[in-house]
N, C-alpha and C positions, 0 to 999 in steps of 0.2 A: 848354201844348201842345195838350190836348185842345181848346182853344177855337179854336186855328189851325187845326187840322185840320177842326172841323167848320165853321169858317168857309169854308174852303176847297172842302169838300163842298157848301154853300149856294151859293157863288160858282159853281162848276161846273154844278149843277143849274140855276141862273138861265141860264147862258151857253148851255146846251143846250137849254133850253125856247125861247129866244130864237130861235136860229137853227134849230130844228126847226119852231116853230109860227108866230112872228110874222114873219120875214123871207120876204119873196117872192122866189123865186129868179129871177135874171136869166140871158137868154141871152148868151152872148159870142160873139165873132166866130168862134172855131174851132167851137162847138157849131153855128151856122149853117152853116158851111162843111160840116161832117161830115154834118149833116142833108140839106143838098142834094144831096151825093154820093151818099147812101143811097139817096135816091128815085128816081135814074137806073136804068132797067132792067139787070138784071144777066144775062150769059149764062149760060144752064144747060144742062149736057149730062147726059143719063140714063146713068148707067153701071150699071145694074141688069142689063143684057143682057151684062155682061163678068163678073160673077160666076160662079164655077163651080158646078156642081150639088152638092146635099149629099150627103155620102158616105153610099152604100148606096142610092141611088136610079138608076134606069136611064133614060137619056136618051140 
């Protein structure tokens, strides 16, 4: 049984090393669509003027 566990640990380490260091990531269609959607300008509204003053200040 310890040999089986040790073998699984070594196999897991080899698979993790392969996916982390050797395999190059590929861009999928959904990733490309999301990146194109993010690069479009976003509408921004500054809401800082609507924040109430800090308690204890005179305004």
